[in-house]
C-alpha positions as CSV (number, residue, x, y, z in Angstrom):
1,M,0.0,0.0,0.0
2,N,1.2,3.5,-0.6
3,I,0.7,6.4,1.7
4,A,-2.5,7.6,0.0
5,E,-4.1,4.2,0.4
6,I,-3.0,4.1,4.1
7,E,-4.6,7.5,4.7
8,L,-7.8,6.6,3.0
9,A,-8.1,3.4,5.1
10,V,-7.5,5.4,8.2
11,L,-10.1,8.0,7.1
12,S,-12.6,5.3,6.3
13,N,-12.1,3.6,9.7
14,M,-12.2,6.8,11.7
15,C,-15.1,8.8,10.3
16,L,-16.8,7.0,7.5
17,T,-18.1,4.1,9.6
18,Q,-21.0,6.3,10.8
19,R,-23.9,7.7,9.0
20,I,-23.3,11.2,7.7
21,P,-26.4,13.3,7.1
22,D,-25.2,15.7,4.5
23,K,-22.2,16.9,2.4
24,D,-21.3,19.7,4.8
25,H,-21.2,17.4,7.8
26,L,-19.0,15.0,5.8
27,R,-16.7,17.7,4.8
28,R,-16.3,18.8,8.5
29,E,-15.6,15.2,9.6
30,I,-13.0,14.8,6.9
31,E,-11.3,18.1,7.7
32,A,-11.2,17.2,11.4
33,N,-9.7,13.8,10.6
34,I,-7.1,15.4,8.3
35,N,-6.1,18.0,10.9
36,A,-5.8,15.4,13.6
37,R,-3.7,13.1,11.3
38,N,-1.4,16.0,10.3
39,A,-1.0,17.1,13.9
40,K,0.0,13.6,14.9
41,A,2.5,13.3,12.0
42,A,2.8,9.5,12.2
43,P,5.7,8.2,10.1
44,V,5.2,5.4,7.7
45,N,7.2,2.3,8.6
46,W,8.0,0.7,5.2
47,R,8.7,-3.0,5.6
48,F,9.6,-3.6,1.9
49,T,12.8,-1.7,1.5
50,S,14.8,-0.9,-1.7
51,Q,17.3,-3.6,-0.6
52,D,14.4,-6.1,-0.4
53,A,13.2,-5.1,-3.8
54,R,16.7,-5.5,-5.3
55,R,17.0,-9.0,-3.8
56,K,13.5,-10.2,-4.7
57,L,13.2,-8.5,-8.1
58,A,16.8,-8.9,-9.2
59,R,15.8,-9.6,-12.8
60,L,14.2,-6.1,-13.0
61,Y,17.2,-4.2,-11.6
62,P,20.2,-4.0,-14.0
63,R,23.6,-4.7,-12.7
64,F,26.3,-2.1,-13.5
65,L,30.0,-3.1,-13.5
66,N,32.3,-0.8,-11.5
């Protein structure tokens, strides 16, 4: 998952699990969620590193001779 997908999942779990009566209320809920997430500034802990990618996808990464 990329960062946008992670944030959409968080948004969905935090405020879209309830019934929202109208568009203005939805907008306020989303803005409150965005402000809370930005204030928290939680880093993304990537588990699949570029080294992992080079190892697992070696055929896609060209080798250069030094």
